[in-house]
NUSE-496012 format. One line per 3 residues: number of its first residue (from 1); their letters; for each residue x, y, z of N, C-alpha, C. Coordinates in nm, 2 decimals, decimal comma. Example, Ala and Ser with C-alpha at 12.3 -4.5 7.8 and 13.67 -1.06 7.14 Angstrom:
1) as) 1,32:-0,57:0,78:1,23:-0,45:0,78:1,32:-0,33:0,78; 1,28:-0,22:0,71:1,37:-0,11:0,71:1,29:0,00:0,79
//
This chain:
1) xxx) -2,75:-3,20:-0,48:-2,70:-3,08:-0,54:-2,65:-3,11:-0,68; -2,70:-3,05:-0,79:-2,66:-3,08:-0,92:-2,56:-2,98:-0,97; -2,47:-3,02:-1,05:-2,37:-2,93:-1,11:-2,43:-2,87:-1,24
4) xxx) -2,39:-2,75:-1,27:-2,43:-2,68:-1,39:-2,34:-2,71:-1,51; -2,21:-2,74:-1,47:-2,11:-2,77:-1,58:-2,10:-2,92:-1,59; -2,05:-2,96:-1,71:-2,02:-3,10:-1,73:-1,87:-3,12:-1,71
7) xxx) -1,83:-3,22:-1,63:-1,69:-3,25:-1,60:-1,66:-3,38:-1,65; -1,54:-3,39:-1,71:-1,49:-3,52:-1,76:-1,34:-3,54:-1,71; -1,31:-3,65:-1,67:-1,17:-3,69:-1,63:-1,11:-3,75:-1,76
10) xxx) -1,01:-3,68:-1,82:-0,96:-3,72:-1,95:-0,81:-3,75:-1,93; -0,77:-3,87:-1,98:-0,62:-3,90:-1,98:-0,55:-3,80:-2,07; -0,44:-3,75:-2,03:-0,37:-3,65:-2,10:-0,35:-3,68:-2,25
13) xxx) -0,31:-3,80:-2,29:-0,29:-3,83:-2,43:-0,42:-3,81:-2,51; -0,54:-3,82:-2,44:-0,67:-3,80:-2,52:-0,71:-3,66:-2,53; -0,64:-3,56:-2,47:-0,68:-3,42:-2,48:-0,65:-3,38:-2,62
16) xxx) -0,75:-3,32:-2,69:-0,74:-3,29:-2,83:-0,66:-3,15:-2,85; -0,61:-3,13:-2,97:-0,54:-3,00:-2,99:-0,64:-2,88:-2,97; -0,76:-2,90:-3,00:-0,86:-2,79:-2,98:-0,88:-2,76:-2,83
19) xxx) -0,88:-2,87:-2,75:-0,90:-2,85:-2,61:-0,77:-2,79:-2,55; -0,65:-2,83:-2,60:-0,53:-2,77:-2,55:-0,52:-2,62:-2,57; -0,56:-2,58:-2,69:-0,56:-2,44:-2,72:-0,66:-2,37:-2,64
22) xxx) -0,78:-2,42:-2,62:-0,88:-2,36:-2,53:-0,84:-2,35:-2,39; -0,77:-2,45:-2,34:-0,72:-2,45:-2,20:-0,62:-2,34:-2,18; -0,52:-2,33:-2,28:-0,42:-2,22:-2,27:-0,48:-2,08:-2,27
25) xxx) -0,58:-2,06:-2,36:-0,64:-1,93:-2,38:-0,72:-1,90:-2,25; -0,78:-1,99:-2,18:-0,85:-1,97:-2,06:-0,75:-1,93:-1,95; -0,64:-2,01:-1,94:-0,54:-1,98:-1,84:-0,48:-1,84:-1,86
28) xxx) -0,46:-1,80:-1,99:-0,40:-1,67:-2,02:-0,50:-1,56:-1,98; -0,63:-1,59:-1,98:-0,72:-1,48:-1,95:-0,72:-1,44:-1,80; -0,68:-1,54:-1,71:-0,68:-1,52:-1,57:-0,54:-1,50:-1,51
31) xxx) -0,44:-1,54:-1,58:-0,30:-1,53:-1,52:-0,21:-1,45:-1,61; -0,12:-1,38:-1,55:-0,01:-1,31:-1,61:0,11:-1,41:-1,63; 0,20:-1,37:-1,72:0,33:-1,44:-1,73:0,31:-1,59:-1,76
34) xxx) 0,20:-1,63:-1,83:0,19:-1,77:-1,87:0,24:-1,78:-2,02; 0,31:-1,89:-2,05:0,35:-1,91:-2,18:0,30:-2,05:-2,23; 0,29:-2,06:-2,36:0,24:-2,18:-2,42:0,34:-2,30:-2,39
37) xxx) 0,47:-2,27:-2,39:0,56:-2,37:-2,36:0,55:-2,42:-2,22; 0,53:-2,33:-2,12:0,52:-2,38:-1,98:0,39:-2,45:-1,96; 0,28:-2,41:-2,03:0,15:-2,48:-2,02:0,17:-2,62:-2,07
40) xxx) 0,23:-2,63:-2,19:0,24:-2,77:-2,25:0,33:-2,86:-2,17; 0,43:-2,80:-2,10:0,52:-2,88:-2,02:0,45:-2,93:-1,89; 0,37:-2,84:-1,83:0,29:-2,88:-1,72:0,19:-2,99:-1,76
43) xxx) 0,13:-2,98:-1,87:0,03:-3,08:-1,92:0,10:-3,21:-1,94; 0,22:-3,21:-2,01:0,29:-3,33:-2,05:0,32:-3,42:-1,93; 0,35:-3,36:-1,81:0,39:-3,44:-1,70:0,28:-3,50:-1,62
46) xxx) 0,15:-3,45:-1,65:0,04:-3,50:-1,58:-0,02:-3,62:-1,64; -0,11:-3,69:-1,56:-0,18:-3,81:-1,61:-0,32:-3,78:-1,66; -0,39:-3,69:-1,59:-0,53:-3,66:-1,62:-0,55:-3,51:-1,63
49) xxx) -0,66:-3,48:-1,69:-0,71:-3,34:-1,69:-0,86:-3,35:-1,66; -0,90:-3,27:-1,56:-1,05:-3,26:-1,54:-1,09:-3,14:-1,63; -1,17:-3,17:-1,73:-1,22:-3,07:-1,83:-1,36:-3,03:-1,80
52) xxx) -1,39:-2,91:-1,78:-1,52:-2,85:-1,75:-1,57:-2,79:-1,88; -1,70:-2,82:-1,91:-1,76:-2,76:-2,03:-1,90:-2,72:-2,00; -1,96:-2,63:-2,08:-2,10:-2,60:-2,08:-2,18:-2,71:-2,15
55) xxx) -2,27:-2,78:-2,08:-2,34:-2,89:-2,14:-2,42:-2,85:-2,26; -2,46:-2,73:-2,27:-2,55:-2,68:-2,38:-2,46:-2,65:-2,51; -2,35:-2,58:-2,49:-2,27:-2,53:-2,60:-2,14:-2,61:-2,63
58) xxx) -2,10:-2,69:-2,53:-1,97:-2,75:-2,54:-1,85:-2,66:-2,51; -1,87:-2,54:-2,48:-1,76:-2,44:-2,46:-1,68:-2,48:-2,34; -1,55:-2,48:-2,35:-1,46:-2,51:-2,24:-1,47:-2,40:-2,14
61) xxx) -1,49:-2,44:-2,01:-1,52:-2,34:-1,90:-1,42:-2,35:-1,79; -1,33:-2,45:-1,79:-1,23:-2,47:-1,69:-1,16:-2,60:-1,70; -1,05:-2,62:-1,62:-0,98:-2,74:-1,63:-0,89:-2,74:-1,51
64) xxx) -0,84:-2,86:-1,47:-0,74:-2,88:-1,37:-0,65:-3,00:-1,41; -0,52:-2,99:-1,41:-0,43:-3,10:-1,44:-0,40:-3,18:-1,32; -0,38:-3,31:-1,33:-0,36:-3,39:-1,21:-0,25:-3,50:-1,24
67) xxx) -0,17:-3,53:-1,14:-0,08:-3,63:-1,15:-0,06:-3,71:-1,02; -0,02:-3,83:-1,03:0,01:-3,91:-0,91:0,16:-3,92:-0,90; 0,21:-3,88:-0,78:0,36:-3,88:-0,76:0,39:-3,99:-0,66
70) xxx) 0,50:-4,05:-0,68:0,56:-4,15:-0,58:0,70:-4,10:-0,55; 0,72:-4,07:-0,42:0,84:-4,00:-0,37:0,89:-4,07:-0,25; 1,02:-4,09:-0,24:1,08:-4,14:-0,12:1,11:-4,02:-0,03
73) xxx) 1,06:-4,01:0,09:1,08:-3,91:0,19:1,15:-3,98:0,31; 1,28:-3,96:0,31:1,36:-4,04:0,41:1,35:-4,18:0,37; 1,31:-4,27:0,47:1,30:-4,41:0,44:1,16:-4,45:0,41
76) xxx) 1,07:-4,35:0,39:0,93:-4,38:0,36:0,89:-4,35:0,22; 0,83:-4,44:0,15:0,78:-4,41:0,01:0,63:-4,37:0,02; 0,60:-4,26:-0,04:0,46:-4,21:-0,03:0,40:-4,18:-0,17
79) xxx) 0,27:-4,19:-0,17:0,20:-4,15:-0,29:0,14:-4,01:-0,27; 0,13:-3,93:-0,37:0,07:-3,80:-0,35:0,00:-3,76:-0,48; -0,13:-3,72:-0,47:-0,20:-3,67:-0,58:-0,17:-3,52:-0,58
82) xxx) -0,13:-3,47:-0,70:-0,08:-3,33:-0,71:-0,16:-3,26:-0,82; -0,21:-3,15:-0,79:-0,29:-3,07:-0,89:-0,20:-2,96:-0,95; -0,19:-2,95:-1,08:-0,11:-2,85:-1,15:-0,20:-2,73:-1,19
85) xxx) -0,18:-2,69:-1,32:-0,26:-2,57:-1,37:-0,41:-2,59:-1,35; -0,48:-2,49:-1,29:-0,62:-2,50:-1,26:-0,68:-2,37:-1,28; -0,79:-2,36:-1,35:-0,87:-2,24:-1,37:-1,01:-2,27:-1,41
88) xxx) -1,10:-2,18:-1,36:-1,24:-2,19:-1,39:-1,29:-2,05:-1,43; -1,36:-2,04:-1,54:-1,41:-1,91:-1,58:-1,50:-1,85:-1,47; -1,48:-1,72:-1,46:-1,54:-1,65:-1,34:-1,69:-1,67:-1,34
91) xxx) -1,76:-1,67:-1,45:-1,90:-1,68:-1,45:-1,95:-1,82:-1,39; -1,85:-1,91:-1,37:-1,89:-2,04:-1,32:-1,83:-2,07:-1,18; -1,77:-1,96:-1,12:-1,72:-1,98:-0,98:-1,84:-2,02:-0,89
94) xxx) -1,82:-2,12:-0,81:-1,92:-2,17:-0,72:-1,98:-2,30:-0,78; -1,96:-2,33:-0,90:-2,00:-2,46:-0,96:-1,92:-2,57:-0,89; -1,98:-2,68:-0,86:-1,91:-2,79:-0,79:-1,86:-2,90:-0,88
97) xxx) -1,87:-2,88:-1,01:-1,83:-2,99:-1,10:-1,68:-3,03:-1,08; -1,59:-2,93:-1,07:-1,45:-2,96:-1,05:-1,42:-3,03:-0,92; -1,48:-2,98:-0,81:-1,45:-3,04:-0,68:-1,51:-3,18:-0,67
100) xxx) -1,63:-3,20:-0,73:-1,69:-3,33:-0,73:-1,61:-3,43:-0,81; -1,56:-3,40:-0,93:-1,48:-3,49:-1,01:-1,35:-3,52:-0,94; -1,28:-3,41:-0,89:-1,16:-3,43:-0,82:-1,18:-3,53:-0,70
103) xxx) -1,28:-3,51:-0,62:-1,31:-3,59:-0,51:-1,33:-3,74:-0,55; -1,40:-3,76:-0,66:-1,42:-3,90:-0,70:-1,29:-3,96:-0,75; -1,21:-3,88:-0,82:-1,07:-3,93:-0,85:-1,00:-3,97:-0,73
106) xxx) -0,99:-3,88:-0,63:-0,92:-3,91:-0,50:-0,97:-4,04:-0,44; -1,11:-4,05:-0,43:-1,17:-4,17:-0,37:-1,13:-4,30:-0,44; -1,13:-4,29:-0,58:-1,10:-4,41:-0,65:-0,95:-4,45:-0,63
109) xxx) -0,86:-4,36:-0,61:-0,72:-4,39:-0,58:-0,71:-4,44:-0,44; -0,78:-4,38:-0,34:-0,78:-4,43:-0,21:-0,83:-4,58:-0,20; -0,93:-4,61:-0,28:-0,99:-4,75:-0,28:-0,90:-4,85:-0,34
112) xxx) -0,79:-4,81:-0,41:-0,70:-4,91:-0,46:-0,62:-4,98:-0,35; -0,63:-4,93:-0,23:-0,57:-4,99:-0,11:-0,42:-5,02:-0,13; -0,35:-4,93:-0,19:-0,21:-4,93:-0,21:-0,14:-4,92:-0,07
115) xxx) -0,04:-5,00:-0,04:0,01:-4,99:0,10:0,09:-4,86:0,13; 0,13:-4,79:0,03:0,20:-4,66:0,06:0,10:-4,56:0,12; 0,16:-4,47:0,21:0,08:-4,36:0,26:0,04:-4,27:0,14
118) xxx) -0,08:-4,21:0,16:-0,13:-4,13:0,05:-0,18:-3,99:0,09; -0,14:-3,89:0,01:-0,16:-3,75:0,05:-0,21:-3,67:-0,07; -0,27:-3,56:-0,04:-0,29:-3,46:-0,14:-0,18:-3,35:-0,12
121) xxx) -0,10:-3,33:-0,22:0,00:-3,22:-0,22:-0,05:-3,11:-0,30; -0,07:-3,00:-0,23:-0,14:-2,88:-0,29:-0,04:-2,76:-0,28; -0,02:-2,69:-0,39:0,05:-2,56:-0,38:-0,06:-2,45:-0,42
124) xxx) -0,06:-2,35:-0,33:-0,17:-2,25:-0,35:-0,11:-2,11:-0,36; -0,15:-2,04:-0,47:-0,11:-1,91:-0,49:-0,23:-1,81:-0,46; -0,34:-1,87:-0,42:-0,46:-1,78:-0,40:-0,54:-1,84:-0,28
127) xxx) -0,61:-1,75:-0,21:-0,69:-1,79:-0,10:-0,80:-1,89:-0,13; -0,85:-1,87:-0,25:-0,97:-1,96:-0,29:-0,92:-2,11:-0,30; -0,80:-2,13:-0,35:-0,75:-2,27:-0,35:-0,72:-2,32:-0,21
130) xxx) -0,66:-2,24:-0,13:-0,63:-2,28:0,01:-0,76:-2,31:0,09; -0,86:-2,23:0,06:-0,99:-2,24:0,14:-1,06:-2,38:0,11; -1,01:-2,44:0,00:-1,07:-2,58:-0,03:-1,03:-2,68:0,08
133) xxx) -0,91:-2,66:0,15:-0,86:-2,75:0,25:-0,96:-2,77:0,37; -1,00:-2,66:0,44:-1,09:-2,68:0,55:-1,23:-2,72:0,51; -1,26:-2,70:0,38:-1,40:-2,75:0,34:-1,40:-2,90:0,32
136) xxx) -1,29:-2,95:0,27:-1,29:-3,09:0,23:-1,22:-3,19:0,34; -1,14:-3,13:0,42:-1,06:-3,22:0,51:-1,06:-3,19:0,66; -1,07:-3,29:0,74:-1,05:-3,27:0,89:-0,91:-3,23:0,92
139) xxx) -0,81:-3,30:0,86:-0,67:-3,28:0,89:-0,60:-3,23:0,77; -0,53:-3,12:0,78:-0,45:-3,07:0,67:-0,35:-2,97:0,74; -0,24:-2,94:0,66:-0,14:-2,85:0,71:-0,08:-2,77:0,59
142) xxx) -0,03:-2,65:0,63:-0,03:-2,58:0,75:-0,17:-2,52:0,77; -0,20:-2,48:0,90:-0,33:-2,43:0,93:-0,32:-2,33:1,05; -0,42:-2,25:1,07:-0,41:-2,14:1,17:-0,43:-2,20:1,31
145) xxx) -0,50:-2,31:1,32:-0,55:-2,35:1,46:-0,47:-2,47:1,51; -0,36:-2,50:1,45:-0,28:-2,62:1,50:-0,14:-2,61:1,44; -0,03:-2,64:1,51:0,10:-2,64:1,46:0,12:-2,76:1,36
148) xxx) 0,20:-2,74:1,26:0,23:-2,85:1,17:0,32:-2,95:1,24; 0,28:-3,07:1,25:0,36:-3,17:1,31:0,48:-3,21:1,23; 0,58:-3,26:1,30:0,71:-3,29:1,23:0,69:-3,38:1,11
151) xxx) 0,61:-3,48:1,12:0,59:-3,58:1,01:0,54:-3,51:0,89; 0,44:-3,41:0,91:0,38:-3,34:0,80:0,48:-3,24:0,74; 0,56:-3,18:0,82:0,66:-3,09:0,77:0,76:-3,16:0,69
154) xxx) 0,81:-3,28:0,73:0,90:-3,36:0,65:0,84:-3,40:0,51; 0,72:-3,43:0,51:0,65:-3,47:0,39:0,64:-3,35:0,29; 0,60:-3,24:0,35:0,59:-3,12:0,26:0,72:-3,08:0,20
157) xxx) 0,83:-3,09:0,29:0,96:-3,05:0,24:1,01:-3,16:0,13; 0,98:-3,28:0,16:1,02:-3,39:0,06:0,95:-3,38:-0,07; 0,82:-3,35:-0,07:0,74:-3,35:-0,19:0,78:-3,22:-0,27
160) xxx) 0,78:-3,11:-0,20:0,81:-2,98:-0,26:0,96:-2,97:-0,31; 1,05:-3,03:-0,24:1,19:-3,03:-0,28:1,20:-3,12:-0,40; 1,13:-3,23:-0,41:1,14:-3,32:-0,52:1,08:-3,26:-0,65
163) xxx) 0,97:-3,19:-0,63:0,90:-3,13:-0,75:0,96:-3,00:-0,79; 1,01:-2,92:-0,70:1,04:-2,78:-0,74:1,19:-2,75:-0,71; 1,26:-2,84:-0,65:1,41:-2,82:-0,63:1,45:-2,68:-0,59
166) xxx) 1,51:-2,60:-0,67:1,57:-2,47:-0,63:1,47:-2,37:-0,60; 1,34:-2,38:-0,65:1,24:-2,28:-0,63:1,18:-2,29:-0,49; 1,20:-2,40:-0,42:1,13:-2,42:-0,29:1,22:-2,37:-0,18
169) xxx) 1,15:-2,29:-0,10:1,21:-2,23:0,02:1,16:-2,30:0,15; 1,24:-2,40:0,20:1,19:-2,48:0,31:1,17:-2,41:0,44; 1,24:-2,30:0,46:1,22:-2,22:0,58:1,08:-2,16:0,59
172) xxx) 1,03:-2,12:0,47:0,89:-2,06:0,47:0,79:-2,16:0,42; 0,83:-2,27:0,36:0,73:-2,36:0,30:0,66:-2,30:0,17; 0,74:-2,22:0,10:0,69:-2,15:-0,02:0,76:-2,18:-0,14
175) xxx) 0,69:-2,19:-0,25:0,75:-2,20:-0,39:0,77:-2,05:-0,43; 0,90:-2,01:-0,44:0,93:-1,88:-0,47:0,92:-1,86:-0,62; 0,92:-1,73:-0,67:0,92:-1,70:-0,81:0,98:-1,57:-0,83
178) xxx) 1,04:-1,55:-0,95:1,10:-1,42:-0,99:0,99:-1,33:-1,05; 1,04:-1,23:-1,12:0,95:-1,13:-1,18:0,86:-1,19:-1,29; 0,90:-1,30:-1,34:0,83:-1,36:-1,45:0,74:-1,48:-1,41
181) xxx) 0,73:-1,50:-1,28:0,65:-1,61:-1,22:0,50:-1,58:-1,26; 0,43:-1,69:-1,30:0,29:-1,67:-1,34:0,21:-1,63:-1,21; 0,11:-1,55:-1,23:0,04:-1,50:-1,11:-0,10:-1,46:-1,16
184) xxx) -0,19:-1,45:-1,06:-0,33:-1,41:-1,10:-0,33:-1,26:-1,14; -0,41:-1,23:-1,24:-0,42:-1,09:-1,29:-0,49:-1,01:-1,18; -0,46:-0,88:-1,18:-0,52:-0,79:-1,09:-0,67:-0,79:-1,11
187) xxx) -0,75:-0,79:-1,00:-0,89:-0,79:-1,01:-0,95:-0,93:-1,01; -0,87:-1,03:-1,01:-0,91:-1,17:-1,00:-0,89:-1,22:-0,86; -1,00:-1,25:-0,79:-1,00:-1,30:-0,65:-0,92:-1,21:-0,56
190) xxx) -0,94:-1,08:-0,57:-0,87:-0,99:-0,48:-0,92:-1,00:-0,34; -0,84:-0,97:-0,25:-0,88:-0,98:-0,11:-0,96:-0,86:-0,06; -1,06:-0,88:0,02:-1,14:-0,77:0,07:-1,14:-0,79:0,23
193) xxx) -1,18:-0,68:0,29:-1,19:-0,68:0,44:-1,28:-0,80:0,49; -1,39:-0,82:0,41:-1,48:-0,93:0,45:-1,41:-1,06:0,44; -1,34:-1,09:0,34:-1,27:-1,21:0,32:-1,17:-1,23:0,43
196) xxx) -1,10:-1,13:0,47:-0,99:-1,14:0,57:-1,05:-1,16:0,71; -1,18:-1,15:0,73:-1,24:-1,19:0,86:-1,24:-1,35:0,87; -1,23:-1,42:0,76:-1,22:-1,56:0,77:-1,08:-1,60:0,82
199) xxx) -1,06:-1,67:0,93:-0,93:-1,70:0,98:-0,84:-1,78:0,89; -0,91:-1,87:0,81:-0,83:-1,95:0,71:-0,76:-1,86:0,61; -0,84:-1,76:0,56:-0,79:-1,67:0,46:-0,68:-1,58:0,52
202) xxx) -0,71:-1,53:0,64:-0,61:-1,44:0,70:-0,48:-1,52:0,72; -0,49:-1,64:0,77:-0,37:-1,72:0,79:-0,29:-1,74:0,66; -0,37:-1,77:0,55:-0,30:-1,79:0,42:-0,22:-1,67:0,38
205) xxx) -0,28:-1,55:0,40:-0,21:-1,43:0,36:-0,08:-1,41:0,45; -0,10:-1,44:0,58:0,01:-1,42:0,67:0,13:-1,52:0,64; 0,09:-1,64:0,60:0,20:-1,74:0,56:0,26:-1,72:0,42
208) xxx) 0,18:-1,66:0,33:0,22:-1,64:0,20:0,20:-1,50:0,15; 0,27:-1,40:0,21:0,24:-1,26:0,17:0,28:-1,23:0,03; 0,36:-1,32:-0,04:0,40:-1,29:-0,18:0,30:-1,36:-0,27
211) xxx) 0,18:-1,40:-0,23:0,08:-1,46:-0,32:0,05:-1,38:-0,44; 0,05:-1,25:-0,43:0,02:-1,16:-0,54:0,13:-1,16:-0,64; 0,25:-1,21:-0,61:0,36:-1,23:-0,70:0,37:-1,37:-0,76
214) xxx) 0,27:-1,45:-0,73:0,27:-1,58:-0,78:0,33:-1,69:-0,69; 0,38:-1,64:-0,57:0,44:-1,74:-0,48:0,33:-1,83:-0,42; 0,37:-1,96:-0,39:0,27:-2,06:-0,36:0,31:-2,13:-0,23
217) xxx) 0,20:-2,14:-0,14:0,22:-2,21:-0,02:0,20:-2,36:-0,04; 0,29:-2,43:0,02:0,29:-2,58:0,00:0,21:-2,64:0,11; 0,11:-2,72:0,08:0,01:-2,78:0,17:0,00:-2,93:0,16
220) xxx) -0,05:-2,99:0,26:-0,06:-3,14:0,26:-0,19:-3,18:0,34; -0,26:-3,28:0,28:-0,37:-3,34:0,35:-0,37:-3,49:0,33; -0,38:-3,57:0,44:-0,39:-3,71:0,42:-0,51:-3,75:0,34
223) xxx) -0,49:-3,84:0,24:-0,60:-3,88:0,16:-0,65:-4,02:0,21; -0,76:-4,01:0,28:-0,83:-4,13:0,33:-0,98:-4,10:0,34; -1,06:-4,20:0,34:-1,20:-4,17:0,35:-1,24:-4,11:0,48
226) xxx) -1,17:-4,14:0,59:-1,20:-4,09:0,72:-1,17:-3,94:0,73; -1,07:-3,89:0,64:-1,03:-3,75:0,65:-1,12:-3,66:0,57; -1,20:-3,71:0,49:-1,30:-3,62:0,42:-1,41:-3,58:0,51
229) xxx) -1,45:-3,45:0,50:-1,55:-3,40:0,59:-1,69:-3,44:0,53; -1,79:-3,42:0,61:-1,93:-3,44:0,57:-1,96:-3,35:0,45; -1,91:-3,23:0,45:-1,94:-3,13:0,34:-1,87:-3,19:0,21
232) xxx) -1,75:-3,25:0,22:-1,69:-3,30:0,11:-1,77:-3,41:0,05; -1,83:-3,50:0,13:-1,91:-3,61:0,08:-2,04:-3,56:0,01; -2,09:-3,45:0,06:-2,21:-3,39:0,00:-2,17:-3,34:-0,14
235) xxx) -2,06:-3,27:-0,15:-2,01:-3,22:-0,28:-1,98:-3,34:-0,38; -1,91:-3,44:-0,33:-1,87:-3,55:-0,41:-1,99:-3,64:-0,45; -2,09:-3,64:-0,37:-2,21:-3,72:-0,40:-2,18:-3,87:-0,37
238) xxx) -2,10:-3,90:-0,27:-2,07:-4,04:-0,23:-2,09:-4,05:-0,08; -2,10:-4,18:-0,04:-2,10:-4,22:0,10:-1,96:-4,24:0,15; -1,93:-4,23:0,28:-1,80:-4,25:0,33:-1,76:-4,39:0,34
241) xxx) -1,80:-4,48:0,25:-1,76:-4,62:0,25:-1,72:-4,65:0,10; -1,64:-4,75:0,09:-1,58:-4,78:-0,05:-1,70:-4,82:-0,14; -1,69:-4,78:-0,26:-1,79:-4,81:-0,36:-1,74:-4,89:-0,48
244) xxx) -1,61:-4,91:-0,48:-1,55:-5,00:-0,58:-1,50:-4,93:-0,71; -1,48:-4,79:-0,71:-1,42:-4,73:-0,82:-1,48:-4,60:-0,86; -1,43:-4,54:-0,96:-1,47:-4,40:-1,00:-1,59:-4,42:-1,10
247) x) -1,70:-4,36:-1,06:-1,82:-4,36:-1,15:-1,88:-4,22:-1,15
//
């Protein structure tokens, strides 16, 4: 399966002023209540950006900021790959370039064989983002068809509390927001009756009814080669065995 977009994993210091401006303008097109200051702050704390562009014109078509967290949860130190601001231009929805490059980044970090436990910490304000979990992972939480085990709940609380402090509601597992919280613009990824027939989508809405206000459901998936699904490996274009790095 070939991608139509070109994807590059760029260290944040190498992101050019032109790219930064294009990224903010794209984010502003799809989200309300975004500010340049908040965007730049999100970018500054990250280590990488997956930059998507049209291979013919070079036009910026999407991006996703990424960081590696190390957090002590109780007596356990864990690593977590965390995704920040993410947006893809509507005309390129369905392109696999972002998922492929993110998957290769995750596999390269898995293959470092760090002794710490390793997870993907995902916060989701839309069903499209949450729907990525059952596509890519055998085990993830929270989910409609299994209770969240205590160990996963503790990790979600620990990671969310570390990253979001006062905004995190541990009783609901939600990052709350006020009236100025960034949120998807009306008409972007709206829910339909057809979408709600998907049990994963229905569960996401039930768990995060404030998604339309920008509230975000905190999610966790173990990052290991065994936890990636066959569909994930098809998207990533890799075999479920170590290959020695990101290529």
